[in-house]
All heavy atoms as an XYZ file, in Angstrom:
919
protein
N      83.578     58.182    116.692
C      84.260     56.899    116.717
C      83.424     55.819    117.379
O      83.808     54.642    117.344
C      85.601     57.025    117.412
C      85.528     57.561    118.828
C      86.916     57.717    119.438
O      87.846     57.032    119.055
N      87.035     58.630    120.391
N      82.336     56.189    117.991
C      81.383     55.232    118.535
C      80.069     55.432    117.804
O      79.581     56.554    117.690
C      81.186     55.401    120.047
C      80.100     54.454    120.552
C      82.491     55.140    120.775
N      79.541     54.362    117.313
C      78.287     54.408    116.590
C      77.209     53.674    117.379
O      77.462     52.613    117.957
C      78.425     53.785    115.198
C      79.380     54.525    114.264
C      80.829     54.180    114.546
O      81.180     53.030    114.749
N      81.678     55.208    114.566
N      76.043     54.248    117.392
C      74.892     53.657    118.052
C      73.775     53.593    117.028
O      73.433     54.608    116.413
C      74.458     54.467    119.283
C      73.231     53.831    119.937
C      75.599     54.562    120.292
N      73.215     52.429    116.857
C      72.203     52.234    115.835
C      71.005     51.495    116.402
O      71.143     50.402    116.948
C      72.785     51.469    114.642
C      71.820     51.296    113.487
C      72.453     50.648    112.279
O      73.685     50.484    112.277
O      71.730     50.308    111.331
N      69.844     52.094    116.251
C      68.599     51.475    116.674
C      67.938     50.785    115.488
O      68.112     51.194    114.342
C      67.627     52.508    117.249
C      68.194     53.359    118.377
C      68.694     54.701    117.891
O      69.039     54.825    116.685
O      68.735     55.645    118.710
N      67.159     49.792    115.798
C      66.389     49.111    114.769
C      65.135     48.524    115.403
O      65.061     48.345    116.616
C      67.201     48.009    114.086
O      67.598     47.012    115.011
N      64.165     48.224    114.571
C      62.947     47.589    115.028
C      61.736     48.490    115.102
O      60.635     48.013    115.404
N      61.913     49.763    114.836
C      60.788     50.671    114.885
C      59.931     50.586    113.640
O      60.205     49.834    112.709
N      58.886     51.363    113.644
C      57.971     51.379    112.526
C      56.540     51.491    112.990
O      56.258     51.977    114.085
N      55.643     51.028    112.154
C      54.221     51.069    112.455
C      53.811     49.792    113.167
O      54.128     48.691    112.713
C      53.410     51.247    111.177
C      51.886     51.272    111.322
C      51.448     52.471    112.147
C      51.233     51.297    109.950
N      53.116     49.947    114.270
C      52.617     48.810    115.037
C      51.162     49.045    115.394
O      50.713     50.184    115.510
C      53.449     48.600    116.296
N      50.448     47.964    115.584
C      49.038     48.052    115.925
C      48.823     48.025    117.429
O      49.587     47.397    118.165
C      48.263     46.901    115.281
C      48.190     46.963    113.771
C      47.286     45.897    113.195
O      47.076     44.857    113.820
N      46.757     46.152    112.017
N      47.807     48.724    117.905
C      47.471     48.615    119.323
C      47.244     47.166    119.714
O      46.612     46.399    118.989
C      46.185     49.435    119.448
C      46.241     50.397    118.310
C      46.920     49.653    117.186
N      47.770     46.803    120.870
C      47.691     45.427    121.329
C      48.814     44.543    120.847
O      48.961     43.410    121.326
N      49.596     45.036    119.911
C      50.715     44.278    119.406
C      51.922     44.389    120.311
O      51.859     44.912    121.420
N      53.033     43.910    119.812
C      54.265     43.918    120.582
C      55.354     44.672    119.836
O      55.299     44.833    118.610
C      54.726     42.491    120.897
O      54.993     41.773    119.703
N      56.329     45.099    120.581
C      57.433     45.870    120.042
C      58.727     45.376    120.653
O      58.804     45.164    121.868
C      57.245     47.357    120.357
C      58.385     48.307    119.982
C      58.439     48.482    118.472
C      58.204     49.650    120.680
N      59.723     45.207    119.828
C      61.046     44.860    120.308
C      62.064     45.686    119.538
O      62.279     45.462    118.352
C      61.346     43.375    120.151
C      62.696     42.955    120.746
C      62.871     41.447    120.726
N      64.179     41.011    121.185
C      64.518     40.834    122.454
N      63.630     41.064    123.416
N      65.737     40.422    122.789
N      62.656     46.632    120.223
C      63.682     47.480    119.643
C      65.058     46.954    120.008
O      65.270     46.451    121.115
C      63.534     48.918    120.133
C      62.193     49.609    119.875
C      62.215     51.019    120.454
C      61.872     49.637    118.393
N      65.977     47.098    119.083
C      67.353     46.687    119.309
C      68.268     47.887    119.171
O      68.027     48.782    118.362
C      67.778     45.606    118.311
O      66.992     44.446    118.450
N      69.312     47.888    119.952
C      70.317     48.942    119.902
C      71.691     48.298    119.921
O      72.007     47.544    120.846
C      70.156     49.901    121.077
S      71.474     51.139    121.195
N      72.490     48.614    118.938
C      73.841     48.084    118.851
C      74.846     49.229    118.895
O      74.744     50.182    118.124
C      74.021     47.275    117.570
N      75.784     49.125    119.794
C      76.872     50.087    119.896
C      78.146     49.456    119.362
O      78.446     48.297    119.645
C      77.068     50.536    121.341
N      78.887     50.217    118.598
C      80.107     49.698    118.008
C      81.126     50.815    117.871
O      80.809     51.991    118.031
C      79.828     49.062    116.636
O      79.308     50.028    115.734
N      82.353     50.435    117.561
C      83.415     51.403    117.383
C      84.460     51.310    118.473
O      84.725     50.243    119.017
N      85.053     52.444    118.791
C      86.157     52.498    119.747
C      85.633     52.535    121.175
O      85.693     53.559    121.866
C      87.046     53.707    119.464
O      87.579     53.663    118.151
N      85.134     51.417    121.617
C      84.585     51.300    122.965
C      85.615     50.625    123.856
O      85.922     49.448    123.675
C      83.267     50.516    122.966
C      82.227     51.219    122.090
C      82.754     50.357    124.397
C      80.943     50.445    121.925
N      86.138     51.374    124.804
C      87.056     50.798    125.776
C      86.288     50.050    126.861
O      86.679     48.949    127.254
C      87.942     51.886    126.394
C      88.925     51.358    127.405
C      90.108     50.779    127.000
C      88.651     51.433    128.766
C      91.017     50.286    127.916
C      89.548     50.950    129.696
C      90.743     50.368    129.266
N      85.251     50.656    127.338
C      84.381     50.007    128.303
C      82.975     50.557    128.138
O      82.791     51.721    127.796
C      84.870     50.208    129.742
O      84.871     51.575    130.102
N      82.014     49.714    128.389
C      80.615     50.089    128.289
C      80.026     50.140    129.694
O      80.004     49.128    130.397
C      79.856     49.086    127.424
C      78.346     49.298    127.292
C      78.051     50.587    126.545
C      77.706     48.112    126.590
N      79.575     51.300    130.081
C      79.002     51.463    131.415
C      77.517     51.126    131.452
O      77.038     50.493    132.397
C      79.210     52.887    131.923
C      80.634     53.156    132.343
O      81.538     52.354    132.082
N      80.858     54.291    132.976
N      76.802     51.563    130.440
C      75.363     51.353    130.434
C      74.813     51.639    129.052
O      75.432     52.323    128.242
C      74.668     52.251    131.468
N      73.643     51.107    128.812
C      72.884     51.444    127.621
C      71.456     51.737    128.054
O      70.933     51.071    128.950
C      72.917     50.319    126.586
C      74.318     50.004    126.088
S      74.357     48.759    124.770
C      73.667     49.720    123.409
N      70.874     52.705    127.419
C      69.542     53.096    127.812
C      68.665     53.436    126.628
O      69.141     53.660    125.513
N      67.392     53.451    126.899
C      66.391     53.844    125.923
C      65.662     55.084    126.421
O      65.248     55.151    127.584
C      65.380     52.724    125.676
C      65.912     51.603    124.839
C      66.400     50.415    125.258
C      65.980     51.588    123.411
N      66.785     49.645    124.193
C      66.536     50.346    123.037
C      65.633     52.497    122.407
C      66.752     49.984    121.714
C      65.852     52.145    121.089
C      66.399     50.906    120.752
N      65.535     56.035    125.542
C      64.781     57.245    125.783
C      63.701     57.356    124.721
O      63.767     56.696    123.685
C      65.679     58.483    125.732
C      66.690     58.574    126.858
C      67.775     57.712    126.930
C      66.561     59.546    127.850
C      68.700     57.798    127.951
C      67.486     59.649    128.875
C      68.553     58.769    128.914
O      69.464     58.873    129.942
N      62.740     58.198    124.976
C      61.722     58.430    123.976
C      61.312     59.894    123.988
O      61.423     60.578    125.007
C      60.492     57.550    124.196
C      59.681     57.914    125.438
C      58.470     57.011    125.579
N      57.696     57.338    126.762
C      56.634     56.674    127.173
N      56.205     55.611    126.483
N      55.986     57.054    128.265
N      60.863     60.356    122.858
C      60.324     61.694    122.748
C      58.925     61.586    122.157
O      58.757     61.288    120.975
C      61.203     62.603    121.893
C      60.754     64.050    121.892
C      61.825     65.006    121.409
O      62.787     64.592    120.752
N      61.679     66.272    121.738
N      57.961     61.806    123.010
C      56.563     61.797    122.597
C      56.262     63.129    121.912
O      56.759     64.169    122.346
C      55.647     61.581    123.816
C      55.926     60.209    124.446
C      54.176     61.706    123.447
C      55.221     59.988    125.767
N      55.481     63.100    120.846
C      55.175     64.361    120.164
C      54.667     65.422    121.125
O      53.755     65.179    121.920
C      54.095     63.958    119.157
C      54.393     62.523    118.857
C      54.883     61.945    120.168
N      55.274     66.597    121.064
C      54.879     67.696    121.913
C      55.479     67.684    123.305
O      55.176     68.585    124.096
N      56.310     66.702    123.612
C      56.905     66.605    124.932
C      58.421     66.493    124.825
O      58.977     66.259    123.758
C      56.350     65.400    125.696
C      54.841     65.424    125.886
C      54.349     64.231    126.671
C      54.828     64.273    128.103
N      54.247     63.175    128.919
N      59.085     66.669    125.951
C      60.536     66.568    125.992
C      60.984     65.111    126.010
O      60.238     64.218    126.416
C      61.082     67.300    127.220
C      60.810     68.798    127.242
C      61.406     69.472    128.464
O      62.121     68.851    129.250
N      61.129     70.745    128.622
N      62.199     64.899    125.574
C      62.763     63.563    125.615
C      62.859     63.088    127.064
O      63.245     63.844    127.961
C      64.136     63.548    124.949
C      64.731     62.159    124.788
C      66.099     62.204    124.124
N      66.050     62.813    122.807
C      67.096     62.915    121.997
N      68.273     62.432    122.354
N      66.960     63.504    120.809
N      62.519     61.840    127.282
C      62.505     61.300    128.629
C      63.104     59.905    128.657
O      63.071     59.170    127.678
C      61.075     61.252    129.184
C      60.153     60.340    128.397
C      58.736     60.321    128.929
O      58.468     60.963    129.962
O      57.882     59.653    128.309
N      63.626     59.560    129.804
C      64.176     58.227    130.000
C      63.059     57.200    130.046
O      62.038     57.401    130.698
C      64.982     58.179    131.299
C      65.474     56.800    131.749
C      66.577     56.294    130.830
C      65.964     56.849    133.194
N      63.280     56.088    129.376
C      62.397     54.940    129.487
C      63.007     53.911    130.431
O      62.408     53.538    131.441
C      62.112     54.311    128.114
C      61.249     53.064    128.270
C      61.443     55.320    127.191
N      64.204     53.455    130.114
C      64.853     52.430    130.919
C      66.336     52.415    130.609
O      66.776     52.886    129.561
C      64.240     51.050    130.654
N      67.094     51.848    131.520
C      68.534     51.746    131.352
C      69.013     50.431    131.944
O      68.493     49.971    132.966
C      69.240     52.925    132.033
C      70.745     52.943    131.869
C      71.347     54.230    132.387
O      71.295     55.269    131.716
N      71.911     54.179    133.586
N      70.002     49.843    131.302
C      70.613     48.631    131.821
C      72.106     48.873    131.966
O      72.768     49.374    131.044
C      70.314     47.405    130.922
C      70.790     47.626    129.495
C      70.935     46.147    131.516
N      72.655     48.554    133.128
C      74.058     48.744    133.390
C      74.889     47.569    132.916
O      74.372     46.519    132.528
N      76.191     47.762    132.955
C      77.088     46.700    132.515
C      76.979     45.456    133.384
O      77.313     44.355    132.928
C      78.534     47.205    132.504
O      78.945     47.618    133.796
N      76.528     45.630    134.616
C      76.339     44.496    135.508
C      74.962     43.863    135.373
O      74.630     42.946    136.123
C      76.579     44.913    136.966
C      75.632     46.004    137.427
O      74.854     46.514    136.607
O      75.674     46.351    138.627
N      74.167     44.355    134.447
C      72.838     43.828    134.236
C      71.754     44.492    135.042
O      70.571     44.151    134.873
N      72.109     45.419    135.889
C      71.122     46.123    136.691
C      70.231     46.978    135.801
O      70.723     47.707    134.940
C      71.797     47.007    137.746
O      72.613     46.201    138.592
C      70.756     47.721    138.593
N      68.952     46.895    136.015
C      67.999     47.652    135.212
C      67.316     48.710    136.051
O      67.047     48.516    137.243
C      66.937     46.734    134.595
O      66.245     46.025    135.634
C      67.581     45.725    133.656
N      67.050     49.828    135.424
C      66.292     50.903    136.048
C      65.234     51.375    135.063
O      65.441     51.346    133.850
C      67.179     52.082    136.461
O      67.885     52.584    135.313
C      68.194     51.653    137.510
N      64.115     51.812    135.601
C      63.008     52.279    134.791
C      62.505     53.599    135.339
O      62.544     53.844    136.551
C      61.862     51.268    134.793
C      62.210     49.931    134.185
C      62.768     48.923    134.961
C      61.985     49.682    132.841
C      63.092     47.699    134.409
C      62.301     48.462    132.279
C      62.855     47.475    133.069
O      63.176     46.254    132.515
N      62.022     54.420    134.454
C      61.354     55.620    134.905
C      60.019     55.232    135.528
O      59.425     54.201    135.191
C      61.133     56.594    133.749
O      60.177     56.099    132.832
N      59.558     56.061    136.450
C      58.295     55.757    137.119
C      57.140     55.664    136.135
O      56.185     54.917    136.355
C      57.994     56.823    138.173
C      58.933     56.762    139.352
O      59.548     55.700    139.573
O      59.052     57.768    140.071
N      57.227     56.406    135.060
C      56.136     56.442    134.108
C      55.960     55.142    133.340
O      54.869     54.876    132.827
C      56.326     57.601    133.126
N      57.009     54.330    133.256
C      56.937     53.144    132.408
C      57.134     51.843    133.165
O      57.140     50.776    132.551
C      57.955     53.214    131.259
C      57.745     54.469    130.434
C      59.378     53.141    131.789
N      57.284     51.894    134.468
C      57.464     50.665    135.232
C      56.301     49.714    134.994
O      55.141     50.097    135.063
C      57.584     50.975    136.724
C      58.920     51.548    137.134
C      58.991     51.753    138.641
C      60.354     52.269    139.064
N      60.416     52.514    140.530
N      56.647     48.480    134.703
C      55.637     47.477    134.448
C      55.117     47.463    133.032
O      54.306     46.605    132.677
N      55.568     48.387    132.199
C      55.092     48.476    130.831
C      56.168     48.143    129.816
O      55.855     47.682    128.721
C      54.535     49.870    130.558
C      53.392     50.267    131.480
C      52.875     51.661    131.173
N      52.371     51.752    129.810
C      52.863     52.571    128.882
N      53.850     53.397    129.187
N      52.343     52.580    127.673
N      57.415     48.388    130.143
C      58.543     48.102    129.268
C      59.525     47.192    129.988
O      59.606     47.190    131.215
C      59.273     49.377    128.842
C      58.499     50.257    127.902
C      57.581     51.175    128.382
C      58.704     50.175    126.534
C      56.869     51.990    127.524
C      58.005     50.989    125.657
C      57.085     51.894    126.149
N      60.285     46.456    129.201
C      61.339     45.618    129.724
C      62.613     45.872    128.933
O      62.605     45.785    127.704
C      60.980     44.129    129.650
O      59.778     43.884    130.392
C      62.103     43.280    130.244
N      63.677     46.199    129.635
C      64.965     46.387    128.990
C      65.855     45.196    129.309
O      65.806     44.626    130.401
C      65.635     47.710    129.425
C      66.853     48.010    128.546
C      66.006     47.683    130.898
C      67.427     49.404    128.752
N      66.657     44.816    128.359
C      67.586     43.713    128.542
C      68.799     43.948    127.666
O      68.828     44.866    126.843
C      66.921     42.371    128.216
O      66.502     42.340    126.859
N      69.803     43.126    127.843
C      70.993     43.235    127.026
C      71.459     41.863    126.604
O      71.149     40.850    127.237
C      72.114     43.973    127.768
C      72.671     43.226    128.968
C      73.894     43.921    129.536
C      74.502     43.109    130.663
N      75.765     43.699    131.147
N      72.214     41.840    125.527
C      72.812     40.600    125.082
C      73.881     40.159    126.072
O      74.524     40.982    126.733
C      73.417     40.791    123.687
C      73.774     39.521    122.989
N      74.970     38.864    123.211
C      73.093     38.777    122.080
C      75.013     37.781    122.468
N      73.895     37.713    121.770
N      74.081     38.869    126.161
C      75.036     38.340    127.128
C      76.467     38.786    126.858
O      77.236     39.038    127.796
C      74.970     36.814    127.153
C      73.701     36.291    127.785
O      73.068     36.970    128.589
N      73.330     35.070    127.428
N      76.837     38.894    125.608
C      78.229     39.172    125.266
C      78.428     40.376    124.352
O      79.525     40.920    124.288
C      78.875     37.955    124.593
O      78.148     37.604    123.406
C      78.886     36.764    125.544
N      77.404     40.784    123.654
C      77.534     41.884    122.720
C      77.087     43.199    123.346
O      76.339     43.222    124.323
C      76.717     41.621    121.456
C      77.134     40.372    120.699
C      76.248     40.155    119.483
C      76.647     38.913    118.719
N      75.768     38.692    117.540
N      77.565     44.298    122.767
C      77.133     45.622    123.211
C      75.800     45.954    122.540
O      75.708     46.843    121.689
C      78.197     46.677    122.895
O      78.553     46.599    121.501
C      79.440     46.460    123.741
N      74.810     45.220    122.940
C      73.487     45.335    122.362
C      72.450     45.338    123.468
O      72.545     44.553    124.413
C      73.208     44.174    121.391
O      74.200     44.153    120.357
C      71.836     44.324    120.744
N      71.482     46.205    123.346
C      70.393     46.285    124.309
C      69.069     46.198    123.577
O      68.970     46.513    122.383
C      70.470     47.576    125.124
N      68.052     45.797    124.308
C      66.734     45.605    123.741
C      65.698     46.297    124.607
O      65.866     46.455    125.811
C      66.391     44.115    123.630
C      67.450     43.296    122.944
C      68.426     42.634    123.685
C      67.485     43.183    121.560
C      69.402     41.887    123.066
C      68.455     42.438    120.929
C      69.414     41.786    121.685
O      70.388     41.043    121.065
N      64.625     46.678    123.970
C      63.481     47.227    124.677
C      62.242     46.493    124.199
O      61.940     46.495    123.003
C      63.338     48.732    124.433
C      62.241     49.434    125.232
C      62.604     49.476    126.714
C      62.009     50.850    124.705
N      61.542     45.878    125.133
C      60.379     45.066    124.823
C      59.132     45.687    125.430
O      59.138     46.136    126.580
C      60.557     43.647    125.369
C      59.353     42.729    125.177
C      59.213     42.244    123.758
O      60.204     41.989    123.082
N      57.982     42.111    123.287
N      58.076     45.704    124.664
C      56.783     46.150    125.149
C      55.700     45.335    124.478
O      55.657     45.239    123.252
C      56.559     47.640    124.866
C      55.100     48.066    125.012
C      54.879     48.929    126.205
N      53.534     49.483    126.206
C      52.599     49.170    127.098
N      52.885     48.315    128.081
N      51.408     49.722    127.038
N      54.847     44.753    125.287
C      53.669     44.058    124.789
C      52.439     44.924    125.029
O      52.472     45.882    125.801
C      53.508     42.704    125.478
C      54.663     41.769    125.216
O      55.158     41.743    124.069
O      55.083     41.058    126.156
N      51.371     44.576    124.374
C      50.113     45.311    124.510
C      50.323     46.797    124.260
O      50.029     47.650    125.105
C      49.513     45.070    125.889
C      48.081     45.558    125.993
O      47.385     45.695    124.986
N      47.633     45.831    127.209
N      50.828     47.099    123.099
C      51.089     48.486    122.735
C      49.823     49.322    122.741
O      48.726     48.840    122.434
C      51.724     48.549    121.348
C      53.191     48.132    121.247
C      53.568     47.876    119.800
C      54.080     49.208    121.850
N      50.007     50.572    123.068
C      48.919     51.532    123.072
C      49.317     52.740    122.241
O      50.507     53.031    122.074
C      48.590     51.961    124.504
C      48.201     50.808    125.413
C      47.824     51.302    126.794
C      47.541     50.135    127.724
N      46.443     49.279    127.215
N      48.346     53.457    121.710
C      48.688     54.642    120.914
C      49.588     55.635    121.641
O      50.387     56.318    120.997
C      47.316     55.251    120.597
C      46.394     54.077    120.579
C      46.899     53.170    121.666
N      49.467     55.715    122.950
C      50.294     56.649    123.702
C      51.771     56.267    123.714
O      52.606     57.057    124.155
C      49.793     56.790    125.142
C      49.911     55.532    125.980
C      49.395     55.780    127.392
C      49.520     54.533    128.251
N      49.009     54.775    129.630
N      52.079     55.059    123.244
C      53.471     54.649    123.121
C      54.140     55.238    121.887
O      55.345     55.067    121.701
C      53.580     53.126    123.075
C      53.118     52.470    124.366
O      53.396     53.024    125.449
O      52.475     51.402    124.287
N      53.377     55.890    121.051
C      53.930     56.518    119.858
C      54.974     57.556    120.243
O      54.714     58.453    121.043
C      52.824     57.176    119.033
O      51.931     56.168    118.536
C      53.408     57.936    117.851
N      56.162     57.422    119.687
C      57.262     58.319    120.005
C      58.441     57.970    119.114
O      58.450     56.942    118.433
C      57.666     58.195    121.478
N      59.424     58.834    119.131
C      60.720     58.493    118.585
C      61.554     57.935    119.729
O      61.717     58.588    120.764
C      61.421     59.699    117.950
C      62.788     59.305    117.416
C      60.565     60.275    116.828
N      62.050     56.745    119.552
C      62.819     56.083    120.587
C      64.305     56.173    120.259
O      64.734     55.839    119.154
C      62.387     54.622    120.726
C      61.042     54.471    121.382
C      59.875     54.707    120.667
C      60.930     54.125    122.726
C      58.634     54.597    121.276
C      59.695     54.005    123.337
C      58.551     54.243    122.615
O      57.322     54.129    123.219
N      65.072     56.627    121.233
C      66.500     56.832    121.071
C      67.276     55.900    121.987
O      66.888     55.688    123.136
C      66.896     58.271    121.411
C      66.295     59.324    120.511
C      65.050     59.874    120.790
C      66.979     59.774    119.386
C      64.497     60.843    119.975
C      66.435     60.745    118.570
C      65.192     61.279    118.871
O      64.659     62.247    118.056
N      68.365     55.395    121.484
C      69.273     54.587    122.279
C      70.473     55.430    122.686
O      70.976     56.228    121.895
C      69.731     53.361    121.495
S      70.844     52.276    122.425
N      70.901     55.243    123.900
C      72.032     55.962    124.456
C      73.027     54.964    125.034
O      72.659     54.128    125.855
C      71.551     56.930    125.539
C      72.690     57.671    126.208
O      73.729     57.923    125.608
N      72.480     58.051    127.465
N      74.260     55.054    124.592
C      75.324     54.217    125.123
C      76.283     55.078    125.922
O      76.789     56.085    125.415
C      76.077     53.495    124.006
N      76.500     54.713    127.164
C      77.432     55.422    128.029
C      78.730     54.629    128.028
O      78.788     53.522    128.575
C      76.878     55.575    129.451
C      75.505     56.271    129.416
C      77.843     56.355    130.327
C      74.819     56.346    130.761
N      79.756     55.194    127.423
C      80.979     54.441    127.191
C      82.197     55.285    127.511
O      82.152     56.518    127.536
C      81.077     53.936    125.733
C      79.837     53.149    125.343
C      81.295     55.102    124.775
N      83.293     54.591    127.759
C      84.613     55.194    127.771
C      85.320     54.751    126.506
O      85.240     53.577    126.120
C      85.403     54.782    129.006
N      86.025     55.673    125.857
C      86.656     55.370    124.588
C      88.152     55.113    124.687
O      88.773     54.743    123.690
C      86.412     56.501    123.579
O      86.922     57.733    124.109
C      84.917     56.655    123.315
N      88.728     55.297    125.852
C      90.142     55.024    126.055
C      90.380     54.680    127.518
O      89.470     54.802    128.342
C      91.009     56.206    125.591
C      90.725     57.497    126.332
O      90.576     57.467    127.566
O      90.656     58.557    125.679
N      91.620     54.283    127.872
C      91.882     53.853    129.255
C      91.717     54.939    130.312
O      91.735     54.618    131.506
C      93.332     53.354    129.199
C      93.539     52.953    127.772
C      92.757     53.961    126.989
N      91.601     56.203    129.932
C      91.351     57.245    130.922
C      89.970     57.112    131.552
O      89.711     57.689    132.607
C      91.504     58.632    130.284
C      92.943     58.982    129.909
C      93.015     60.309    129.153
N      92.424     60.191    127.834
C      92.327     61.201    126.976
N      92.775     62.403    127.306
N      91.778     61.006    125.785
N      89.115     56.384    130.899
C      87.787     56.028    131.405
C      86.882     57.223    131.643
O      86.006     57.169    132.515
C      87.914     55.183    132.680
C      88.594     53.843    132.451
C      88.580     52.987    133.700
N      89.234     51.707    133.473
C      88.631     50.636    133.000
N      87.336     50.673    132.700
N      89.304     49.505    132.829
N      87.104     58.276    130.908
C      86.139     59.361    130.895
C      84.949     58.896    130.065
O      85.113     58.431    128.936
C      86.734     60.645    130.309
C      85.690     61.746    130.246
C      87.923     61.087    131.144
N      83.777     59.013    130.624
C      82.598     58.471    129.958
C      81.844     59.545    129.188
O      81.805     60.719    129.575
C      81.646     57.801    130.959
O      81.251     58.751    131.954
C      82.331     56.623    131.632
N      81.240     59.123    128.112
C      80.458     59.985    127.256
C      79.166     59.276    126.884
O      79.081     58.044    126.907
C      81.217     60.347    125.978
C      82.525     61.058    126.207
C      83.712     60.348    126.334
C      82.572     62.451    126.284
C      84.918     61.002    126.548
C      83.773     63.109    126.494
C      84.944     62.380    126.625
O      86.128     63.034    126.830
N      78.195     60.084    126.555
C      76.929     59.573    126.036
C      76.966     59.646    124.517
O      77.185     60.712    123.942
C      75.751     60.395    126.555
C      75.505     60.247    128.015
N      74.368     59.637    128.507
C      76.229     60.632    129.092
C      74.411     59.657    129.827
N      75.521     60.250    130.206
N      76.738     58.533    123.883
C      76.632     58.480    122.438
C      75.212     58.077    122.078
O      74.689     57.084    122.588
C      77.641     57.491    121.841
C      79.061     57.950    121.951
C      79.823     57.648    123.069
C      79.642     58.694    120.938
C      81.132     58.075    123.181
C      80.963     59.130    121.043
C      81.702     58.817    122.163
N      74.625     58.861    121.215
C      73.227     58.702    120.866
C      73.051     58.136    119.475
O      73.790     58.467    118.542
C      72.492     60.044    120.926
C      72.350     60.604    122.309
C      73.211     61.437    122.950
C      71.267     60.365    123.211
N      72.731     61.739    124.198
C      71.547     61.102    124.392
C      70.093     59.615    123.135
C      70.681     61.097    125.483
C      69.239     59.615    124.223
C      69.536     60.350    125.380
N      72.057     57.304    119.345
C      71.611     56.916    118.029
C      70.736     57.996    117.425
O      70.379     58.985    118.077
N      70.391     57.830    116.176
C      69.580     58.826    115.497
C      68.094     58.695    115.801
O      67.311     59.573    115.436
C      69.809     58.742    113.983
C      71.231     59.076    113.568
C      71.403     59.111    112.065
O      70.465     59.394    111.321
N      72.615     58.824    111.605
N      67.712     57.644    116.461
C      66.329     57.438    116.830
C      65.597     56.571    115.829
O      65.910     56.562    114.639
N      64.623     55.851    116.329
C      63.761     55.059    115.470
C      62.311     55.383    115.807
O      61.885     55.249    116.955
C      64.053     53.548    115.619
O      63.214     52.811    114.724
C      63.838     53.051    117.038
N      61.570     55.876    114.838
C      60.180     56.235    115.121
C      59.305     55.002    115.316
O      59.436     54.014    114.594
C      59.742     57.023    113.880
C      61.015     57.368    113.160
C      61.962     56.263    113.470
N      58.434     55.094    116.288
C      57.435     54.061    116.536
C      56.069     54.720    116.509
O      55.817     55.677    117.246
C      57.661     53.364    117.890
C      56.514     52.393    118.186
C      58.988     52.630    117.896
N      55.216     54.227    115.663
C      53.855     54.725    115.572
C      52.902     53.586    115.878
O      52.937     52.553    115.209
C      53.556     55.291    114.182
O      54.455     56.362    113.886
C      52.125     55.822    114.114
N      52.087     53.773    116.889
C      51.107     52.767    117.287
C      49.732     53.296    116.892
O      49.221     54.247    117.497
C      51.166     52.464    118.785
C      50.170     51.360    119.138
C      52.576     52.054    119.187
N      49.162     52.705    115.897
C      47.873     53.148    115.386
C      47.237     52.021    114.596
O      47.918     51.158    114.038
C      48.025     54.388    114.502
N      45.924     52.038    114.562
C      45.201     51.044    113.790
C      45.052     51.462    112.342
O      44.730     50.662    111.474
C      43.832     50.782    114.422
O      43.066     51.974    114.461
């Protein structure tokens, strides 16, 4: 009943920029946070960044200073920005929405299907 959809992935050149979008929709009673994860080939899925409903942002130590997460002012949409892309940024990027679906406010993680990003010349 909650859908999460990523967009903006694809092939990018080293030194270029990337802006991923994530939109959550459906039976959302409250939105606690939205986050971006990535799975680098041969490695486990890892957190990139997360933005809370209050706008607070957190980043994994591995990506601090390299990625920027933000959210739309009014919509359940989050963004992930990266400039000066490098081949090591190649991964499948997943969006995660932490939401409550009813007034009981039990929260769940809803995942998008992922958007592949390939950084290569």
